[in-house]
C-alpha positions as CSV (number, residue, x, y, z in Angstrom):
1,M,-1.3,8.3,31.4
2,K,2.3,9.5,31.2
3,R,3.8,9.4,27.3
4,C,7.4,10.1,26.0
5,T,7.7,13.5,26.4
6,R,9.6,13.7,22.7
7,C,7.0,11.3,21.0
8,V,3.7,10.4,21.9
9,L,4.3,6.7,22.8
10,P,2.5,5.9,26.6
11,E,4.0,3.9,29.3
12,T,1.8,1.2,28.4
13,V,4.2,0.5,25.4
14,P,5.7,-3.2,26.7
15,G,9.2,-2.3,26.8
16,I,9.2,1.2,27.5
17,T,11.6,3.1,29.6
18,F,11.9,7.3,29.6
19,N,15.0,8.9,31.0
20,Q,15.4,11.3,33.9
21,D,14.1,14.1,31.3
22,G,10.8,11.8,29.9
23,I,12.2,10.7,26.7
24,C,11.5,7.3,26.1
25,N,14.0,4.5,24.6
26,F,12.6,4.0,21.5
27,C,13.4,7.6,20.8
28,L,16.7,7.4,22.0
29,N,17.8,4.3,19.6
30,V,16.1,6.0,16.5
31,K,18.4,5.6,13.6
32,L,17.3,6.1,10.2
33,E,20.1,5.0,7.5
34,E,21.0,7.8,5.2
35,N,19.7,7.6,1.5
36,H,22.0,6.8,-1.6
37,G,21.1,10.4,-2.6
38,E,19.8,11.7,-5.8
39,E,22.6,11.4,-8.0
40,E,22.7,7.4,-8.1
41,F,18.8,7.1,-8.6
42,G,19.4,9.2,-11.3
43,N,21.7,6.9,-12.6
44,I,19.6,4.3,-12.2
45,I,16.7,5.9,-14.4
46,D,19.6,6.7,-16.8
47,S,20.2,3.1,-17.4
48,I,16.8,2.2,-17.3
49,I,15.3,3.9,-20.1
50,K,15.3,3.3,-23.9
51,E,13.7,4.5,-26.9
52,D,12.0,1.0,-27.5
53,N,10.6,0.6,-23.8
54,K,7.0,0.5,-24.2
55,Y,7.2,1.0,-20.4
56,D,10.4,2.2,-18.5
57,C,9.0,1.3,-14.9
58,I,5.8,0.4,-13.1
59,V,5.1,2.4,-10.1
60,P,2.4,0.1,-7.2
61,L,0.0,2.5,-7.3
62,S,-2.4,2.0,-3.9
63,G,-4.4,5.1,-3.9
64,G,-2.2,6.3,-1.1
65,R,-0.1,9.6,-0.8
66,D,3.6,7.9,-1.0
67,S,3.0,5.9,-4.4
68,A,1.0,8.7,-5.8
69,Y,4.1,10.7,-4.9
70,V,6.3,8.4,-6.4
71,L,3.7,8.5,-9.7
72,Y,4.3,11.9,-9.8
73,L,8.0,12.0,-9.6
74,A,8.7,9.4,-12.4
75,K,6.6,11.0,-15.2
76,A,6.4,14.8,-14.2
77,K,10.1,15.3,-12.9
78,Y,12.2,12.3,-14.6
79,N,10.1,12.0,-17.8
80,M,9.4,8.2,-17.9
81,K,7.0,5.8,-19.5
82,V,5.2,4.6,-16.4
83,L,2.6,1.5,-16.3
84,A,0.8,2.0,-13.0
85,V,-0.4,-1.4,-11.3
86,N,-3.1,-1.8,-8.4
87,Y,-3.5,-4.6,-6.4
88,D,-7.2,-4.5,-5.2
89,H,-7.2,-6.2,-1.8
90,E,-10.9,-5.7,-1.8
91,F,-10.8,-3.2,1.2
92,R,-9.9,-0.5,-0.9
93,T,-11.5,3.3,-0.2
94,K,-14.0,4.8,-2.7
95,Q,-11.1,7.5,-2.2
96,A,-8.3,5.5,-2.9
97,L,-10.1,4.5,-6.4
98,I,-10.7,7.8,-7.1
99,N,-7.2,9.4,-6.2
100,M,-5.8,6.5,-8.7
101,Q,-7.8,7.4,-11.6
102,N,-7.2,11.6,-10.8
103,A,-3.4,10.3,-11.0
104,C,-3.2,8.6,-14.1
105,S,-5.7,11.0,-15.8
106,K,-3.7,13.9,-14.9
107,L,0.0,12.2,-15.6
108,N,-1.8,10.4,-18.7
109,I,-0.4,7.5,-17.2
110,D,-2.0,3.5,-18.5
111,F,-3.4,2.3,-15.6
112,I,-3.9,-1.5,-14.7
113,S,-6.2,-2.7,-11.4
114,Y,-6.2,-6.6,-10.6
115,R,-8.6,-7.9,-8.4
116,S,-8.9,-11.7,-7.3
117,K,-11.9,-13.3,-9.5
118,R,-13.0,-15.7,-6.6
119,D,-12.9,-12.2,-3.9
120,I,-9.9,-14.4,-1.6
121,A,-8.4,-11.8,0.0
122,Q,-11.6,-10.8,1.9
123,K,-12.1,-14.6,2.3
124,I,-8.3,-14.3,3.9
125,V,-9.0,-11.9,6.1
126,K,-12.2,-13.1,7.4
127,Y,-11.2,-16.5,8.3
128,N,-7.9,-14.8,9.9
129,I,-10.2,-12.5,12.2
130,I,-12.2,-16.1,12.7
131,S,-9.4,-17.8,13.7
132,S,-8.4,-15.2,16.1
133,I,-11.1,-15.4,18.4
134,S,-11.9,-18.6,17.9
135,G,-10.4,-20.1,21.2
136,K,-10.6,-19.1,24.8
137,K,-7.8,-16.2,24.2
138,I,-7.5,-13.4,21.4
139,R,-5.0,-13.6,18.9
140,F,-3.5,-10.7,16.5
141,P,-5.0,-11.4,13.2
142,T,-2.5,-10.8,10.4
143,L,-4.7,-8.7,8.4
144,C,-2.6,-7.5,5.8
145,R,-1.2,-11.2,4.7
146,A,-3.5,-11.3,1.4
147,C,-2.6,-7.3,0.2
148,S,1.4,-8.4,0.8
149,Y,1.3,-10.8,-1.3
150,G,-1.0,-9.8,-3.6
151,R,0.7,-6.4,-4.5
152,H,3.9,-8.0,-4.9
153,S,3.1,-11.0,-7.1
154,V,0.6,-8.6,-9.6
155,V,3.6,-6.2,-10.2
156,Y,6.2,-9.1,-10.3
157,R,3.7,-10.5,-13.1
158,T,3.0,-7.3,-14.8
159,A,6.3,-6.3,-15.2
160,E,7.5,-9.8,-16.9
161,E,4.5,-9.9,-18.9
162,Y,5.2,-6.4,-20.5
163,G,9.1,-6.7,-20.1
164,V,9.3,-3.5,-17.9
165,P,12.7,-3.4,-16.2
166,L,12.3,-1.2,-13.1
167,I,9.7,-1.2,-10.1
168,L,9.5,1.9,-8.0
169,W,8.1,1.0,-4.8
170,G,7.1,4.0,-2.8
171,D,7.3,2.9,0.8
172,S,9.7,4.7,3.5
173,K,11.2,3.9,6.7
174,A,10.6,6.7,8.0
175,E,6.6,5.7,8.4
176,S,7.5,2.2,9.1
177,T,6.2,0.5,12.5
178,S,7.7,-2.9,11.9
179,D,11.1,-2.6,14.4
180,I,9.4,-0.4,17.5
181,G,6.3,-2.5,17.0
182,Q,7.6,-6.1,16.9
183,K,9.8,-5.2,19.4
184,S,6.9,-4.5,21.6
185,F,4.8,-7.7,20.3
186,D,7.9,-9.9,21.3
187,L,8.0,-8.7,24.7
188,L,3.8,-9.3,25.2
189,H,4.6,-13.0,24.2
190,R,7.7,-13.3,26.0
191,K,5.6,-14.7,28.9
192,K,3.2,-17.1,27.3
193,P,5.1,-20.4,25.8
194,K,5.7,-20.6,22.2
195,L,4.7,-24.4,22.3
196,I,1.1,-23.7,23.8
197,Q,0.5,-20.4,21.5
198,I,1.0,-22.7,18.4
199,F,-0.9,-25.5,19.4
200,D,-3.8,-23.4,20.7
201,Y,-3.9,-21.8,17.0
202,L,-3.2,-25.0,14.9
203,K,-6.6,-26.2,16.3
204,R,-8.6,-23.6,15.5
205,F,-10.5,-25.2,12.3
206,S,-10.7,-21.6,10.7
207,F,-7.0,-21.8,10.8
208,Y,-7.1,-24.1,7.8
209,R,-9.6,-22.4,6.1
210,K,-7.2,-19.2,6.1
211,E,-4.4,-21.3,4.6
212,Y,-6.9,-23.0,2.1
213,Y,-7.7,-19.4,0.9
214,S,-4.3,-18.8,1.1
215,L,-3.0,-21.8,-1.6
216,L,-6.0,-20.8,-4.0
217,Q,-4.6,-16.9,-4.3
218,R,-1.3,-18.2,-4.6
219,L,-2.4,-20.6,-7.5
220,E,-4.4,-17.6,-8.9
221,F,-1.7,-14.9,-9.0
222,H,1.3,-17.5,-9.6
223,V,4.7,-15.4,-9.8
224,P,7.3,-17.6,-11.5
225,G,10.1,-19.5,-9.9
226,N,8.5,-19.3,-6.5
227,S,6.7,-22.1,-4.7
228,I,2.9,-22.2,-4.3
229,L,3.6,-23.8,-0.8
230,S,5.8,-21.2,0.6
231,I,3.9,-18.8,2.7
232,K,5.7,-15.9,2.7
233,K,5.4,-13.0,-0.2
234,P,6.8,-14.0,-4.0
235,K,10.2,-12.9,-4.7
236,L,11.4,-11.5,-8.2
237,R,13.3,-13.7,-9.8
238,N,13.5,-12.3,-12.9
239,K,17.3,-11.1,-13.0
240,N,16.3,-8.2,-15.8
241,I,13.9,-6.6,-13.8
242,K,14.9,-4.0,-11.1
243,E,13.3,-3.5,-8.4
244,I,13.9,-0.3,-5.6
245,H,12.4,1.8,-3.0
246,V,12.9,5.4,-4.2
247,F,13.0,6.9,-0.8
248,D,15.9,4.9,-0.1
249,Y,17.8,7.2,-2.5
250,L,15.0,10.5,-2.4
251,L,14.5,12.5,1.0
252,W,10.8,11.7,2.2
253,E,9.5,14.9,3.2
254,R,5.7,14.9,4.8
255,E,4.7,18.2,3.9
256,K,6.4,18.5,0.8
257,I,4.8,15.3,-1.2
258,K,1.7,16.0,0.5
259,D,1.4,19.9,-1.1
260,T,2.4,18.2,-4.2
261,I,0.3,15.6,-4.8
262,T,-3.0,17.5,-3.8
263,R,-1.6,20.6,-6.1
264,E,-0.5,18.7,-9.0
265,L,-3.2,15.3,-9.1
266,G,-5.8,16.4,-7.1
267,W,-5.2,14.2,-4.2
268,S,-7.0,14.0,-0.8
269,A,-7.6,11.9,2.2
270,P,-11.0,10.1,2.9
271,P,-13.8,12.7,4.5
272,Q,-13.9,10.9,8.0
273,S,-9.3,10.8,8.0
274,V,-7.4,12.4,10.7
275,S,-4.7,12.0,9.1
276,T,-3.0,11.1,5.2
277,W,-1.3,7.8,6.7
278,R,-2.9,4.6,5.1
279,T,-5.8,6.4,3.6
280,D,-6.2,3.7,1.2
281,C,-7.7,0.6,3.2
282,M,-11.1,-0.5,5.5
283,L,-8.9,-2.5,7.8
284,I,-7.2,0.3,9.6
285,P,-9.5,1.0,12.2
286,L,-9.4,-2.6,13.2
287,E,-5.9,-2.5,13.0
288,N,-5.8,0.4,15.4
289,H,-8.6,-0.8,17.7
290,Y,-6.1,-4.0,18.6
291,F,-3.2,-1.3,19.0
292,Y,-5.1,1.0,21.3
293,R,-5.9,-2.0,23.2
294,L,-3.0,-3.7,23.8
295,F,-0.4,-0.5,23.9
296,G,-2.3,2.4,24.6
297,C,-1.9,4.1,21.1
298,G,-3.1,3.8,17.7
299,K,-0.4,1.8,15.1
300,P,0.8,5.4,13.5
301,A,1.9,6.2,16.6
302,F,4.8,3.9,16.1
303,A,5.9,5.6,13.2
304,Y,5.4,9.1,14.9
305,C,8.3,8.4,17.1
306,T,10.7,8.1,13.8
307,M,8.9,11.3,11.9
308,I,9.4,13.3,15.1
309,N,12.5,12.5,15.8
310,I,13.9,13.2,11.8
311,G,12.2,16.5,11.9
312,Q,8.9,15.3,9.7
313,M,6.4,15.9,12.5
314,H,5.8,17.9,15.8
315,R,4.8,16.1,18.7
316,E,1.1,18.5,19.0
317,E,0.0,17.2,15.7
318,A,1.1,13.5,16.7
319,L,-0.6,14.0,19.9
320,R,-3.8,15.4,18.3
321,Q,-3.9,12.5,15.6
322,D,-3.4,9.7,18.2
323,D,-6.3,11.4,20.2
324,E,-8.3,11.9,17.3
325,M,-8.0,8.4,15.7
326,S,-9.5,6.7,18.6
327,G,-12.5,8.9,19.2
328,N,-15.3,7.2,16.7
329,I,-13.2,4.0,16.3
330,E,-15.6,1.2,17.5
331,E,-18.5,2.5,15.4
332,E,-16.0,1.9,12.2
333,V,-15.2,-0.9,13.9
334,R,-18.6,-2.8,13.9
335,E,-19.7,-1.2,10.7
336,L,-16.1,-2.8,9.2
337,L,-16.8,-6.6,10.6
338,E,-20.4,-6.8,10.2
339,N,-21.1,-5.2,6.7
340,N,-17.6,-6.2,5.0
341,I,-16.8,-9.2,6.8
342,G,-19.8,-10.5,7.7
343,L,-18.8,-11.6,11.3
344,S,-21.3,-13.0,13.7
345,K,-22.5,-10.5,16.1
346,K,-21.1,-12.9,19.0
347,G,-17.7,-12.2,17.4
348,V,-18.3,-8.7,17.0
349,K,-18.4,-8.4,20.1
350,K,-15.7,-10.3,21.6
351,I,-13.7,-8.0,19.3
352,L,-15.0,-4.8,20.5
353,S,-14.4,-6.0,24.4
354,F,-11.4,-7.8,24.8
355,Q,-8.7,-6.9,27.1
356,K,-5.2,-6.9,27.2
357,N,-5.5,-9.6,29.6
358,D,-7.5,-11.8,26.8
359,F,-4.6,-11.4,24.3
360,L,-2.5,-14.7,23.8
C-alpha cells in the first residue's frame, strides 16, 4: 500500500493525492496558526489571580497526557489555586483515574469527578452503536457525543457553582484530527444522496432511544442559558468566566510534555498502549477499527500528519505506532462490545466484519 513519503497517510484515504516526490496534498496544506505567546498567557493569569479567590482556575482533567501537563503548569509554574474537574464518561480507563489521583495528590490540588446517576453516557454510546448497524448499511457511530456534552457541562456548572473565573482547556490543534478527517468523511459520503442517508437513519428505532438518553443527560447536567432541546455541546454563557485553550498561547511540545508529567506527576499510559495519545478512553480501539476499515489507517494518523510537518514527531515512529495499533485491535473491540457495551453477538460480528462498501 502506497503511503505519503512525508507522513503516514495511505492512498486509501479519500481525497488524497501525491506530488512527484510522493508527498500528499494534506502535508502540503498543513497550516498551524501561530500561538498568542506566553506573555499574553501570563497577562491573562495576572488579571485573574486574586487573594480572595478560593480557586483561580479549573483544569478539566481526563487522565490523559495534555490535561495533566496543563494541571502541572497551572500549579507548579504559575502558582494558581487550581480545581481539577473530571467527567466520568463511563468508559474511563483504570490508568486514567490513577493518573488523575496521582497528579492531584502530588500537586495538592482539589479534585472533583462527576458521573451520571443513571449511567446515561453508556446508554447513549450503546444505542448510538445499535442505531448505526440497524439498517442494511453501517454508519459511523458518534462515540464522543456523550463525553463532549458531559465534560463541558460539568466544567461550566462547577465554575458557576464555585465562582471560578478561568477555565484552562488542554486540547491542542497540533493533535487535532478534525480537519483532514472531516474532509475525508465528506468525500466518503459525497456519492450518497443525503436525503436517503437521513431517511435510512431516522427509521431506526434505536436512533430515538439514543436521543431520549441524550435528552436525559442534558436534564441531569443542564448548563444555565442553554436549551435542553439543543443537541450541540453547551456554551458558556456566564460573562464573568473566561475559558481559554492553553496551547493557543504556549508551544505544544510532545516530548517535553511526556517527560514532564512522567517525572513530576508519575503519569503513565496503560500497559497495552502503543502511544500516549488518548489513553483515557476504552472506546478508542473501536474508533480506530472504523478508521482502519474506511481509510486504511488509524485515527491518530490524521494527527500524525500535522505533528510530523511541525517537527513534533518522526515518520518512523508514526509508522510503527500505526502498525502496532492495528495488531490486536479486533480482540480489543470484541471485548469492549461484548463486556462493556453489551452488544449482541450478531452486532459484534457485523461491526468486526464490515467493509468500506457496507458503509452508508
